[in-house]
PQR file of N, CA, C, O and H, with PARSE charges and radii, in Angstrom:
ATOM      1  N   MET A   1      13.483  -1.837   0.140 -0.4000 1.5000
ATOM      2  CA  MET A   1      13.565  -0.401  -0.024 -0.0000 2.0000
ATOM      3  C   MET A   1      12.943   0.283   1.190  0.5500 1.7000
ATOM      4  O   MET A   1      12.145  -0.307   1.919 -0.5500 1.4000
ATOM      5  N   GLN A   2      13.320   1.513   1.380 -0.4000 1.5000
ATOM      6  CA  GLN A   2      12.780   2.292   2.491 -0.0000 2.0000
ATOM      7  C   GLN A   2      11.497   2.989   2.055  0.5500 1.7000
ATOM      8  O   GLN A   2      11.339   3.333   0.883 -0.5500 1.4000
ATOM      9  H   GLN A   2      13.968   1.992   0.788  0.4000 1.0000
ATOM     10  N   PRO A   3      10.584   3.195   2.995 -0.5600 1.5000
ATOM     11  CA  PRO A   3       9.381   3.952   2.648  0.2800 2.0000
ATOM     12  C   PRO A   3       9.751   5.390   2.314  0.5500 1.7000
ATOM     13  O   PRO A   3      10.746   5.918   2.812 -0.5500 1.4000
ATOM     14  N   TYR A   4       8.958   6.007   1.482 -0.4000 1.5000
ATOM     15  CA  TYR A   4       9.178   7.415   1.196 -0.0000 2.0000
ATOM     16  C   TYR A   4       7.883   8.166   1.471  0.5500 1.7000
ATOM     17  O   TYR A   4       6.799   7.585   1.410 -0.5500 1.4000
ATOM     18  H   TYR A   4       8.151   5.579   1.078  0.4000 1.0000
ATOM     19  N   GLY A   5       7.989   9.400   1.759 -0.4000 1.5000
ATOM     20  CA  GLY A   5       6.815  10.211   2.069 -0.0000 2.0000
ATOM     21  C   GLY A   5       7.288  11.536   2.620  0.5500 1.7000
ATOM     22  O   GLY A   5       8.484  11.825   2.616 -0.5500 1.4000
ATOM     23  H   GLY A   5       8.869   9.872   1.808  0.4000 1.0000
ATOM     24  N   GLN A   6       6.372  12.327   3.087 -0.4000 1.5000
ATOM     25  CA  GLN A   6       6.718  13.649   3.582 -0.0000 2.0000
ATOM     26  C   GLN A   6       6.772  13.634   5.100  0.5500 1.7000
ATOM     27  O   GLN A   6       5.732  13.540   5.750 -0.5500 1.4000
ATOM     28  H   GLN A   6       5.400  12.092   3.091  0.4000 1.0000
ATOM     29  N   GLY A   7       7.940  13.721   5.666 -0.4000 1.5000
ATOM     30  CA  GLY A   7       8.122  13.924   7.093 -0.0000 2.0000
ATOM     31  C   GLY A   7       7.373  12.988   8.011  0.5500 1.7000
ATOM     32  O   GLY A   7       6.684  13.448   8.922 -0.5500 1.4000
ATOM     33  H   GLY A   7       8.786  13.797   5.137  0.4000 1.0000
ATOM     34  N   GLY A   8       7.484  11.699   7.804 -0.4000 1.5000
ATOM     35  CA  GLY A   8       6.887  10.742   8.713 -0.0000 2.0000
ATOM     36  C   GLY A   8       5.399  10.514   8.519  0.5500 1.7000
ATOM     37  O   GLY A   8       4.751   9.897   9.364 -0.5500 1.4000
ATOM     38  H   GLY A   8       8.044  11.326   7.064  0.4000 1.0000
ATOM     39  N   GLU A   9       4.858  11.000   7.429 -0.4000 1.5000
ATOM     40  CA  GLU A   9       3.445  10.744   7.159 -0.0000 2.0000
ATOM     41  C   GLU A   9       3.286   9.305   6.686  0.5500 1.7000
ATOM     42  O   GLU A   9       4.074   8.440   7.068 -0.5500 1.4000
ATOM     43  H   GLU A   9       5.384  11.502   6.742  0.4000 1.0000
ATOM     44  N   ILE A  10       2.314   9.049   5.891 -0.4000 1.5000
ATOM     45  CA  ILE A  10       2.044   7.698   5.396 -0.0000 2.0000
ATOM     46  C   ILE A  10       3.237   7.213   4.583  0.5500 1.7000
ATOM     47  O   ILE A  10       3.688   7.911   3.675 -0.5500 1.4000
ATOM     48  H   ILE A  10       1.674   9.753   5.582  0.4000 1.0000
ATOM     49  N   PRO A  11       3.759   6.022   4.898 -0.5600 1.5000
ATOM     50  CA  PRO A  11       4.882   5.513   4.108  0.2800 2.0000
ATOM     51  C   PRO A  11       4.422   5.126   2.707  0.5500 1.7000
ATOM     52  O   PRO A  11       3.287   4.694   2.506 -0.5500 1.4000
ATOM     53  N   ARG A  12       5.304   5.286   1.767 -0.4000 1.5000
ATOM     54  CA  ARG A  12       5.064   4.806   0.403 -0.0000 2.0000
ATOM     55  C   ARG A  12       6.291   4.005   0.031  0.5500 1.7000
ATOM     56  O   ARG A  12       7.417   4.416   0.309 -0.5500 1.4000
ATOM     57  H   ARG A  12       6.226   5.637   1.930  0.4000 1.0000
ATOM     58  N   TYR A  13       6.079   2.876  -0.590 -0.4000 1.5000
ATOM     59  CA  TYR A  13       7.166   1.950  -0.857 -0.0000 2.0000
ATOM     60  C   TYR A  13       7.469   1.862  -2.343  0.5500 1.7000
ATOM     61  O   TYR A  13       6.570   1.912  -3.183 -0.5500 1.4000
ATOM     62  H   TYR A  13       5.164   2.542  -0.817  0.4000 1.0000
ATOM     63  N   THR A  14       8.760   1.728  -2.651 -0.4000 1.5000
ATOM     64  CA  THR A  14       9.185   1.442  -4.007 -0.0000 2.0000
ATOM     65  C   THR A  14       9.430  -0.060  -4.066  0.5500 1.7000
ATOM     66  O   THR A  14      10.392  -0.565  -3.487 -0.5500 1.4000
ATOM     67  H   THR A  14       9.490   1.687  -1.969  0.4000 1.0000
ATOM     68  N   ILE A  15       8.563  -0.757  -4.759 -0.4000 1.5000
ATOM     69  CA  ILE A  15       8.650  -2.210  -4.840 -0.0000 2.0000
ATOM     70  C   ILE A  15       9.062  -2.578  -6.257  0.5500 1.7000
ATOM     71  O   ILE A  15       8.378  -2.230  -7.220 -0.5500 1.4000
ATOM     72  H   ILE A  15       7.782  -0.347  -5.229  0.4000 1.0000
ATOM     73  N   PRO A  16      10.187  -3.286  -6.381 -0.5600 1.5000
ATOM     74  CA  PRO A  16      10.641  -3.661  -7.724  0.2800 2.0000
ATOM     75  C   PRO A  16       9.720  -4.706  -8.351  0.5500 1.7000
ATOM     76  O   PRO A  16       9.067  -5.476  -7.647 -0.5500 1.4000
ATOM     77  N   GLY A  17       9.678  -4.722  -9.662 -0.4000 1.5000
ATOM     78  CA  GLY A  17       8.903  -5.738 -10.357 -0.0000 2.0000
ATOM     79  C   GLY A  17       7.969  -5.137 -11.389  0.5500 1.7000
ATOM     80  O   GLY A  17       7.942  -3.927 -11.610 -0.5500 1.4000
ATOM     81  H   GLY A  17      10.208  -4.096 -10.234  0.4000 1.0000
ATOM     82  N   VAL A  18       7.210  -6.012 -12.007 -0.4000 1.5000
ATOM     83  CA  VAL A  18       6.273  -5.631 -13.060 -0.0000 2.0000
ATOM     84  C   VAL A  18       4.891  -5.473 -12.446  0.5500 1.7000
ATOM     85  O   VAL A  18       4.454  -6.325 -11.672 -0.5500 1.4000
ATOM     86  H   VAL A  18       7.232  -6.995 -11.828  0.4000 1.0000
ATOM     87  N   GLY A  19       4.204  -4.401 -12.781 -0.4000 1.5000
ATOM     88  CA  GLY A  19       2.855  -4.173 -12.277 -0.0000 2.0000
ATOM     89  C   GLY A  19       1.875  -5.199 -12.830  0.5500 1.7000
ATOM     90  O   GLY A  19       2.019  -5.669 -13.959 -0.5500 1.4000
ATOM     91  H   GLY A  19       4.559  -3.709 -13.410  0.4000 1.0000
ATOM     92  N   LYS A  20       0.895  -5.533 -12.034 -0.4000 1.5000
ATOM     93  CA  LYS A  20      -0.131  -6.494 -12.430 -0.0000 2.0000
ATOM     94  C   LYS A  20      -1.471  -5.951 -11.965  0.5500 1.7000
ATOM     95  O   LYS A  20      -1.576  -5.376 -10.881 -0.5500 1.4000
ATOM     96  H   LYS A  20       0.778  -5.151 -11.117  0.4000 1.0000
ATOM     97  N   THR A  21      -2.486  -6.134 -12.781 -0.4000 1.5000
ATOM     98  CA  THR A  21      -3.825  -5.664 -12.459 -0.0000 2.0000
ATOM     99  C   THR A  21      -4.555  -6.705 -11.622  0.5500 1.7000
ATOM    100  O   THR A  21      -4.519  -7.897 -11.926 -0.5500 1.4000
ATOM    101  H   THR A  21      -2.401  -6.601 -13.661  0.4000 1.0000
ATOM    102  N   LYS A  22      -5.218  -6.245 -10.567 -0.4000 1.5000
ATOM    103  CA  LYS A  22      -6.066  -7.085  -9.722 -0.0000 2.0000
ATOM    104  C   LYS A  22      -7.445  -6.432  -9.682  0.5500 1.7000
ATOM    105  O   LYS A  22      -7.562  -5.209  -9.606 -0.5500 1.4000
ATOM    106  H   LYS A  22      -5.247  -5.276 -10.320  0.4000 1.0000
ATOM    107  N   THR A  23      -8.467  -7.247  -9.732 -0.4000 1.5000
ATOM    108  CA  THR A  23      -9.829  -6.757  -9.589 -0.0000 2.0000
ATOM    109  C   THR A  23     -10.366  -7.285  -8.270  0.5500 1.7000
ATOM    110  O   THR A  23     -10.359  -8.490  -8.021 -0.5500 1.4000
ATOM    111  H   THR A  23      -8.372  -8.240  -9.793  0.4000 1.0000
ATOM    112  N   VAL A  24     -10.831  -6.370  -7.429 -0.4000 1.5000
ATOM    113  CA  VAL A  24     -11.305  -6.740  -6.100 -0.0000 2.0000
ATOM    114  C   VAL A  24     -12.679  -6.127  -5.891  0.5500 1.7000
ATOM    115  O   VAL A  24     -12.881  -4.938  -6.140 -0.5500 1.4000
ATOM    116  H   VAL A  24     -10.837  -5.391  -7.631  0.4000 1.0000
ATOM    117  N   GLN A  25     -13.622  -6.941  -5.434 -0.4000 1.5000
ATOM    118  CA  GLN A  25     -14.936  -6.408  -5.089 -0.0000 2.0000
ATOM    119  C   GLN A  25     -14.912  -5.978  -3.634  0.5500 1.7000
ATOM    120  O   GLN A  25     -14.332  -6.653  -2.784 -0.5500 1.4000
ATOM    121  H   GLN A  25     -13.458  -7.907  -5.232  0.4000 1.0000
ATOM    122  N   MET A  26     -15.551  -4.842  -3.353 -0.4000 1.5000
ATOM    123  CA  MET A  26     -15.656  -4.380  -1.978 -0.0000 2.0000
ATOM    124  C   MET A  26     -16.950  -3.607  -1.812  0.5500 1.7000
ATOM    125  O   MET A  26     -17.587  -3.214  -2.789 -0.5500 1.4000
ATOM    126  H   MET A  26     -16.023  -4.293  -4.043  0.4000 1.0000
ATOM    127  N   ILE A  27     -17.318  -3.401  -0.593 -0.4000 1.5000
ATOM    128  CA  ILE A  27     -18.515  -2.639  -0.261 -0.0000 2.0000
ATOM    129  C   ILE A  27     -18.352  -1.197  -0.754  0.5500 1.7000
ATOM    130  O   ILE A  27     -17.269  -0.618  -0.673 -0.5500 1.4000
ATOM    131  H   ILE A  27     -16.800  -3.720   0.201  0.4000 1.0000
ATOM    132  N   HIS A  28     -19.439  -0.639  -1.261 -0.4000 1.5000
ATOM    133  CA  HIS A  28     -19.413   0.707  -1.837 -0.0000 2.0000
ATOM    134  C   HIS A  28     -18.851   1.741  -0.864  0.5500 1.7000
ATOM    135  O   HIS A  28     -18.062   2.598  -1.261 -0.5500 1.4000
ATOM    136  H   HIS A  28     -20.319  -1.110  -1.327  0.4000 1.0000
ATOM    137  N   SER A  29     -19.249   1.670   0.399 -0.4000 1.5000
ATOM    138  CA  SER A  29     -18.788   2.676   1.365 -0.0000 2.0000
ATOM    139  C   SER A  29     -17.275   2.603   1.578  0.5500 1.7000
ATOM    140  O   SER A  29     -16.632   3.634   1.775 -0.5500 1.4000
ATOM    141  H   SER A  29     -19.890   0.974   0.722  0.4000 1.0000
ATOM    142  N   LEU A  30     -16.704   1.406   1.539 -0.4000 1.5000
ATOM    143  CA  LEU A  30     -15.253   1.256   1.662 -0.0000 2.0000
ATOM    144  C   LEU A  30     -14.559   1.782   0.409  0.5500 1.7000
ATOM    145  O   LEU A  30     -13.516   2.429   0.498 -0.5500 1.4000
ATOM    146  H   LEU A  30     -17.226   0.569   1.379  0.4000 1.0000
ATOM    147  N   ASP A  31     -15.137   1.506  -0.753 -0.4000 1.5000
ATOM    148  CA  ASP A  31     -14.606   2.040  -2.012 -0.0000 2.0000
ATOM    149  C   ASP A  31     -14.612   3.560  -1.986  0.5500 1.7000
ATOM    150  O   ASP A  31     -13.647   4.195  -2.410 -0.5500 1.4000
ATOM    151  H   ASP A  31     -15.984   0.981  -0.825  0.4000 1.0000
ATOM    152  N   GLN A  32     -15.696   4.143  -1.491 -0.4000 1.5000
ATOM    153  CA  GLN A  32     -15.794   5.600  -1.418 -0.0000 2.0000
ATOM    154  C   GLN A  32     -14.753   6.170  -0.461  0.5500 1.7000
ATOM    155  O   GLN A  32     -14.189   7.235  -0.711 -0.5500 1.4000
ATOM    156  H   GLN A  32     -16.481   3.627  -1.147  0.4000 1.0000
ATOM    157  N   MET A  33     -14.500   5.457   0.633 -0.4000 1.5000
ATOM    158  CA  MET A  33     -13.497   5.908   1.590 -0.0000 2.0000
ATOM    159  C   MET A  33     -12.110   5.927   0.943  0.5500 1.7000
ATOM    160  O   MET A  33     -11.344   6.870   1.143 -0.5500 1.4000
ATOM    161  H   MET A  33     -14.959   4.591   0.836  0.4000 1.0000
ATOM    162  N   VAL A  34     -11.789   4.895   0.175 -0.4000 1.5000
ATOM    163  CA  VAL A  34     -10.503   4.841  -0.525 -0.0000 2.0000
ATOM    164  C   VAL A  34     -10.397   5.993  -1.518  0.5500 1.7000
ATOM    165  O   VAL A  34      -9.363   6.655  -1.599 -0.5500 1.4000
ATOM    166  H   VAL A  34     -12.411   4.129   0.013  0.4000 1.0000
ATOM    167  N   THR A  35     -11.463   6.228  -2.267 -0.4000 1.5000
ATOM    168  CA  THR A  35     -11.470   7.315  -3.257 -0.0000 2.0000
ATOM    169  C   THR A  35     -11.285   8.672  -2.587  0.5500 1.7000
ATOM    170  O   THR A  35     -10.482   9.489  -3.039 -0.5500 1.4000
ATOM    171  H   THR A  35     -12.303   5.690  -2.200  0.4000 1.0000
ATOM    172  N   ASP A  36     -12.024   8.909  -1.516 -0.4000 1.5000
ATOM    173  CA  ASP A  36     -11.917  10.186  -0.799 -0.0000 2.0000
ATOM    174  C   ASP A  36     -10.522  10.377  -0.206  0.5500 1.7000
ATOM    175  O   ASP A  36      -9.930  11.450  -0.329 -0.5500 1.4000
ATOM    176  H   ASP A  36     -12.675   8.245  -1.149  0.4000 1.0000
ATOM    177  N   PHE A  37     -10.003   9.338   0.434 -0.4000 1.5000
ATOM    178  CA  PHE A  37      -8.678   9.404   1.050 -0.0000 2.0000
ATOM    179  C   PHE A  37      -7.619   9.684  -0.006  0.5500 1.7000
ATOM    180  O   PHE A  37      -6.710  10.486   0.209 -0.5500 1.4000
ATOM    181  H   PHE A  37     -10.484   8.466   0.534  0.4000 1.0000
ATOM    182  N   SER A  38      -7.743   9.022  -1.141 -0.4000 1.5000
ATOM    183  CA  SER A  38      -6.799   9.207  -2.242 -0.0000 2.0000
ATOM    184  C   SER A  38      -6.761  10.671  -2.686  0.5500 1.7000
ATOM    185  O   SER A  38      -5.688  11.237  -2.896 -0.5500 1.4000
ATOM    186  H   SER A  38      -8.481   8.370  -1.315  0.4000 1.0000
ATOM    187  N   ARG A  39      -7.917  11.262  -2.823 -0.4000 1.5000
ATOM    188  CA  ARG A  39      -7.987  12.678  -3.239 -0.0000 2.0000
ATOM    189  C   ARG A  39      -7.439  13.608  -2.161  0.5500 1.7000
ATOM    190  O   ARG A  39      -6.650  14.508  -2.449 -0.5500 1.4000
ATOM    191  H   ARG A  39      -8.788  10.803  -2.652  0.4000 1.0000
ATOM    192  N   GLU A  40      -7.861  13.385  -0.919 -0.4000 1.5000
ATOM    193  CA  GLU A  40      -7.435  14.255   0.186 -0.0000 2.0000
ATOM    194  C   GLU A  40      -5.931  14.247   0.391  0.5500 1.7000
ATOM    195  O   GLU A  40      -5.325  15.295   0.618 -0.5500 1.4000
ATOM    196  H   GLU A  40      -8.501  12.654  -0.685  0.4000 1.0000
ATOM    197  N   LYS A  41      -5.331  13.078   0.314 -0.4000 1.5000
ATOM    198  CA  LYS A  41      -3.908  12.922   0.609 -0.0000 2.0000
ATOM    199  C   LYS A  41      -3.034  12.993  -0.635  0.5500 1.7000
ATOM    200  O   LYS A  41      -1.815  12.850  -0.548 -0.5500 1.4000
ATOM    201  H   LYS A  41      -5.823  12.227   0.130  0.4000 1.0000
ATOM    202  N   ASN A  42      -3.656  13.215  -1.800 -0.4000 1.5000
ATOM    203  CA  ASN A  42      -2.923  13.252  -3.061 -0.0000 2.0000
ATOM    204  C   ASN A  42      -2.052  11.992  -3.198  0.5500 1.7000
ATOM    205  O   ASN A  42      -0.851  12.068  -3.460 -0.5500 1.4000
ATOM    206  H   ASN A  42      -4.647  13.331  -1.871  0.4000 1.0000
ATOM    207  N   MET A  43      -2.682  10.865  -3.018 -0.4000 1.5000
ATOM    208  CA  MET A  43      -2.002   9.571  -2.992 -0.0000 2.0000
ATOM    209  C   MET A  43      -2.777   8.625  -3.905  0.5500 1.7000
ATOM    210  O   MET A  43      -4.007   8.595  -3.866 -0.5500 1.4000
ATOM    211  H   MET A  43      -3.657  10.803  -2.806  0.4000 1.0000
ATOM    212  N   SER A  44      -2.076   7.865  -4.713 -0.4000 1.5000
ATOM    213  CA  SER A  44      -2.780   6.958  -5.618 -0.0000 2.0000
ATOM    214  C   SER A  44      -3.443   5.827  -4.839  0.5500 1.7000
ATOM    215  O   SER A  44      -2.996   5.452  -3.755 -0.5500 1.4000
ATOM    216  H   SER A  44      -1.077   7.890  -4.744  0.4000 1.0000
ATOM    217  N   GLN A  45      -4.503   5.299  -5.406 -0.4000 1.5000
ATOM    218  CA  GLN A  45      -5.162   4.153  -4.784 -0.0000 2.0000
ATOM    219  C   GLN A  45      -4.218   2.954  -4.747  0.5500 1.7000
ATOM    220  O   GLN A  45      -4.264   2.161  -3.807 -0.5500 1.4000
ATOM    221  H   GLN A  45      -4.866   5.603  -6.286  0.4000 1.0000
ATOM    222  N   ARG A  46      -3.379   2.817  -5.740 -0.4000 1.5000
ATOM    223  CA  ARG A  46      -2.385   1.737  -5.736 -0.0000 2.0000
ATOM    224  C   ARG A  46      -1.482   1.857  -4.505  0.5500 1.7000
ATOM    225  O   ARG A  46      -1.235   0.866  -3.816 -0.5500 1.4000
ATOM    226  H   ARG A  46      -3.342   3.461  -6.504  0.4000 1.0000
ATOM    227  N   ASP A  47      -0.989   3.075  -4.227 -0.4000 1.5000
ATOM    228  CA  ASP A  47      -0.138   3.282  -3.048 -0.0000 2.0000
ATOM    229  C   ASP A  47      -0.885   2.943  -1.761  0.5500 1.7000
ATOM    230  O   ASP A  47      -0.318   2.337  -0.852 -0.5500 1.4000
ATOM    231  H   ASP A  47      -1.190   3.879  -4.787  0.4000 1.0000
ATOM    232  N   ILE A  48      -2.149   3.332  -1.686 -0.4000 1.5000
ATOM    233  CA  ILE A  48      -2.948   3.026  -0.490 -0.0000 2.0000
ATOM    234  C   ILE A  48      -3.010   1.522  -0.266  0.5500 1.7000
ATOM    235  O   ILE A  48      -2.774   1.048   0.845 -0.5500 1.4000
ATOM    236  H   ILE A  48      -2.610   3.824  -2.424  0.4000 1.0000
ATOM    237  N   PHE A  49      -3.322   0.780  -1.304 -0.4000 1.5000
ATOM    238  CA  PHE A  49      -3.444  -0.667  -1.157 -0.0000 2.0000
ATOM    239  C   PHE A  49      -2.100  -1.338  -0.889  0.5500 1.7000
ATOM    240  O   PHE A  49      -2.032  -2.302  -0.128 -0.5500 1.4000
ATOM    241  H   PHE A  49      -3.514   1.165  -2.207  0.4000 1.0000
ATOM    242  N   GLU A  50      -1.028  -0.836  -1.508 -0.4000 1.5000
ATOM    243  CA  GLU A  50       0.295  -1.424  -1.244 -0.0000 2.0000
ATOM    244  C   GLU A  50       0.695  -1.215   0.214  0.5500 1.7000
ATOM    245  O   GLU A  50       1.181  -2.143   0.860 -0.5500 1.4000
ATOM    246  H   GLU A  50      -1.083  -0.053  -2.127  0.4000 1.0000
ATOM    247  N   VAL A  51       0.496  -0.003   0.740 -0.4000 1.5000
ATOM    248  CA  VAL A  51       0.824   0.258   2.146 -0.0000 2.0000
ATOM    249  C   VAL A  51      -0.041  -0.615   3.054  0.5500 1.7000
ATOM    250  O   VAL A  51       0.453  -1.203   4.016 -0.5500 1.4000
ATOM    251  H   VAL A  51       0.101   0.751   0.215  0.4000 1.0000
ATOM    252  N   ALA A  52      -1.329  -0.695   2.742 -0.4000 1.5000
ATOM    253  CA  ALA A  52      -2.242  -1.495   3.567 -0.0000 2.0000
ATOM    254  C   ALA A  52      -1.840  -2.971   3.559  0.5500 1.7000
ATOM    255  O   ALA A  52      -1.844  -3.616   4.607 -0.5500 1.4000
ATOM    256  H   ALA A  52      -1.730  -0.217   1.961  0.4000 1.0000
ATOM    257  N   LEU A  53      -1.496  -3.504   2.399 -0.4000 1.5000
ATOM    258  CA  LEU A  53      -1.108  -4.917   2.315 -0.0000 2.0000
ATOM    259  C   LEU A  53       0.214  -5.180   3.019  0.5500 1.7000
ATOM    260  O   LEU A  53       0.362  -6.195   3.699 -0.5500 1.4000
ATOM    261  H   LEU A  53      -1.493  -2.979   1.547  0.4000 1.0000
ATOM    262  N   ILE A  54       1.170  -4.281   2.865 -0.4000 1.5000
ATOM    263  CA  ILE A  54       2.455  -4.460   3.552 -0.0000 2.0000
ATOM    264  C   ILE A  54       2.242  -4.455   5.064  0.5500 1.7000
ATOM    265  O   ILE A  54       2.790  -5.301   5.771 -0.5500 1.4000
ATOM    266  H   ILE A  54       1.050  -3.456   2.312  0.4000 1.0000
ATOM    267  N   ASN A  55       1.449  -3.507   5.563 -0.4000 1.5000
ATOM    268  CA  ASN A  55       1.162  -3.458   7.003 -0.0000 2.0000
ATOM    269  C   ASN A  55       0.416  -4.703   7.463  0.5500 1.7000
ATOM    270  O   ASN A  55       0.698  -5.225   8.542 -0.5500 1.4000
ATOM    271  H   ASN A  55       1.004  -2.820   4.989  0.4000 1.0000
ATOM    272  N   PHE A  56      -0.520  -5.182   6.671 -0.4000 1.5000
ATOM    273  CA  PHE A  56      -1.269  -6.396   7.002 -0.0000 2.0000
ATOM    274  C   PHE A  56      -0.331  -7.595   7.098  0.5500 1.7000
ATOM    275  O   PHE A  56      -0.375  -8.349   8.071 -0.5500 1.4000
ATOM    276  H   PHE A  56      -0.748  -4.758   5.794  0.4000 1.0000
ATOM    277  N   PHE A  57       0.516  -7.767   6.085 -0.4000 1.5000
ATOM    278  CA  PHE A  57       1.427  -8.911   6.087 -0.0000 2.0000
ATOM    279  C   PHE A  57       2.405  -8.848   7.258  0.5500 1.7000
ATOM    280  O   PHE A  57       2.704  -9.874   7.869 -0.5500 1.4000
ATOM    281  H   PHE A  57       0.551  -7.155   5.296  0.4000 1.0000
ATOM    282  N   LYS A  58       2.900  -7.666   7.573 -0.4000 1.5000
ATOM    283  CA  LYS A  58       3.792  -7.514   8.730 -0.0000 2.0000
ATOM    284  C   LYS A  58       3.077  -7.880  10.026  0.5500 1.7000
ATOM    285  O   LYS A  58       3.659  -8.529  10.895 -0.5500 1.4000
ATOM    286  H   LYS A  58       2.658  -6.832   7.077  0.4000 1.0000
ATOM    287  N   ALA A  59       1.822  -7.468  10.158 -0.4000 1.5000
ATOM    288  CA  ALA A  59       1.067  -7.694  11.384 -0.0000 2.0000
ATOM    289  C   ALA A  59       0.663  -9.156  11.575  0.5500 1.7000
ATOM    290  O   ALA A  59       0.433  -9.593  12.703 -0.5500 1.4000
ATOM    291  H   ALA A  59       1.349  -6.941   9.452  0.4000 1.0000
ATOM    292  N   TYR A  60       0.577  -9.909  10.483 -0.4000 1.5000
ATOM    293  CA  TYR A  60       0.052 -11.265  10.574 -0.0000 2.0000
ATOM    294  C   TYR A  60       1.031 -12.340  10.114  0.5500 1.7000
ATOM    295  O   TYR A  60       0.648 -13.318   9.472 -0.5500 1.4000
ATOM    296  H   TYR A  60       0.764  -9.554   9.567  0.4000 1.0000
ATOM    297  N   GLY A  61       2.299 -12.138  10.453 -0.4000 1.5000
ATOM    298  CA  GLY A  61       3.263 -13.215  10.335 -0.0000 2.0000
ATOM    299  C   GLY A  61       4.101 -13.292   9.085  0.5500 1.7000
ATOM    300  O   GLY A  61       4.792 -14.290   8.879 -0.5500 1.4000
ATOM    301  H   GLY A  61       2.610 -11.343  10.974  0.4000 1.0000
ATOM    302  N   TYR A  62       4.069 -12.278   8.240 -0.4000 1.5000
ATOM    303  CA  TYR A  62       4.876 -12.317   7.015 -0.0000 2.0000
ATOM    304  C   TYR A  62       5.976 -11.260   7.032  0.5500 1.7000
ATOM    305  O   TYR A  62       6.366 -10.748   5.982 -0.5500 1.4000
ATOM    306  H   TYR A  62       3.507 -11.468   8.407  0.4000 1.0000
ATOM    307  N   GLU A  63       6.479 -10.929   8.239 -0.4000 1.5000
ATOM    308  CA  GLU A  63       7.502  -9.886   8.350 -0.0000 2.0000
ATOM    309  C   GLU A  63       8.720 -10.200   7.487  0.5500 1.7000
ATOM    310  O   GLU A  63       9.223  -9.330   6.777 -0.5500 1.4000
ATOM    311  H   GLU A  63       6.162 -11.344   9.091  0.4000 1.0000
ATOM    312  N   ARG A  64       9.189 -11.437   7.548 -0.4000 1.5000
ATOM    313  CA  ARG A  64      10.384 -11.832   6.795 -0.0000 2.0000
ATOM    314  C   ARG A  64      10.148 -11.704   5.289  0.5500 1.7000
ATOM    315  O   ARG A  64      11.006 -11.199   4.565 -0.5500 1.4000
ATOM    316  H   ARG A  64       8.780 -12.145   8.125  0.4000 1.0000
ATOM    317  N   GLN A  65       8.993 -12.156   4.821 -0.4000 1.5000
ATOM    318  CA  GLN A  65       8.685 -12.070   3.394 -0.0000 2.0000
ATOM    319  C   GLN A  65       8.598 -10.618   2.926  0.5500 1.7000
ATOM    320  O   GLN A  65       9.023 -10.294   1.817 -0.5500 1.4000
ATOM    321  H   GLN A  65       8.296 -12.566   5.409  0.4000 1.0000
ATOM    322  N   VAL A  66       8.049  -9.747   3.773 -0.4000 1.5000
ATOM    323  CA  VAL A  66       7.959  -8.330   3.434 -0.0000 2.0000
ATOM    324  C   VAL A  66       9.360  -7.720   3.358  0.5500 1.7000
ATOM    325  O   VAL A  66       9.657  -6.953   2.442 -0.5500 1.4000
ATOM    326  H   VAL A  66       7.705 -10.011   4.674  0.4000 1.0000
ATOM    327  N   GLU A  67      10.208  -8.057   4.309 -0.4000 1.5000
ATOM    328  CA  GLU A  67      11.583  -7.530   4.288 -0.0000 2.0000
ATOM    329  C   GLU A  67      12.335  -7.979   3.035  0.5500 1.7000
ATOM    330  O   GLU A  67      13.068  -7.197   2.431 -0.5500 1.4000
ATOM    331  H   GLU A  67       9.967  -8.680   5.053  0.4000 1.0000
ATOM    332  N   VAL A  68      12.151  -9.225   2.656 -0.4000 1.5000
ATOM    333  CA  VAL A  68      12.781  -9.729   1.426 -0.0000 2.0000
ATOM    334  C   VAL A  68      12.268  -8.951   0.221  0.5500 1.7000
ATOM    335  O   VAL A  68      13.052  -8.533  -0.631 -0.5500 1.4000
ATOM    336  H   VAL A  68      11.555  -9.860   3.147  0.4000 1.0000
ATOM    337  N   LEU A  69      10.953  -8.757   0.148 -0.4000 1.5000
ATOM    338  CA  LEU A  69      10.350  -8.027  -0.960 -0.0000 2.0000
ATOM    339  C   LEU A  69      10.888  -6.607  -1.052  0.5500 1.7000
ATOM    340  O   LEU A  69      11.231  -6.142  -2.139 -0.5500 1.4000
ATOM    341  H   LEU A  69      10.316  -9.097   0.840  0.4000 1.0000
ATOM    342  N   LEU A  70      10.966  -5.917   0.077 -0.4000 1.5000
ATOM    343  CA  LEU A  70      11.379  -4.513   0.070 -0.0000 2.0000
ATOM    344  C   LEU A  70      12.887  -4.333  -0.112  0.5500 1.7000
ATOM    345  O   LEU A  70      13.340  -3.238  -0.446 -0.5500 1.4000
ATOM    346  H   LEU A  70      10.688  -6.294   0.960  0.4000 1.0000
ATOM    347  N   ASN A  71      13.654  -5.377   0.099 -0.4000 1.5000
ATOM    348  CA  ASN A  71      15.114  -5.269  -0.032 -0.0000 2.0000
ATOM    349  C   ASN A  71      15.641  -5.856  -1.331  0.5500 1.7000
ATOM    350  O   ASN A  71      16.847  -6.061  -1.471 -0.5500 1.4000
ATOM    351  H   ASN A  71      13.286  -6.266   0.370  0.4000 1.0000
ATOM    352  N   GLN A  72      14.766  -6.125  -2.269 -0.4000 1.5000
ATOM    353  CA  GLN A  72      15.207  -6.669  -3.567 -0.0000 2.0000
ATOM    354  C   GLN A  72      15.918  -5.617  -4.373  0.5500 1.7000
ATOM    355  O   GLN A  72      16.359  -5.887  -5.490 -0.5500 1.4000
ATOM    356  H   GLN A  72      13.787  -5.958  -2.154  0.4000 1.0000
TER
END
């Protein structure tokens, strides 16, 4: 799928499938940054993490897997 968003801002992806809960521990200051960013940009924390993970996987050798995921 193609990213969606407002005029070239942060991409948001529509990923098919069933949602699953993940629990991740992180440093408080990083958690606060995610919370603040989410409020400022009116963007869910789930969207933030999905965009971050997609960008991470693309940058570190999983481009093909990401393309398969987004084109389902």
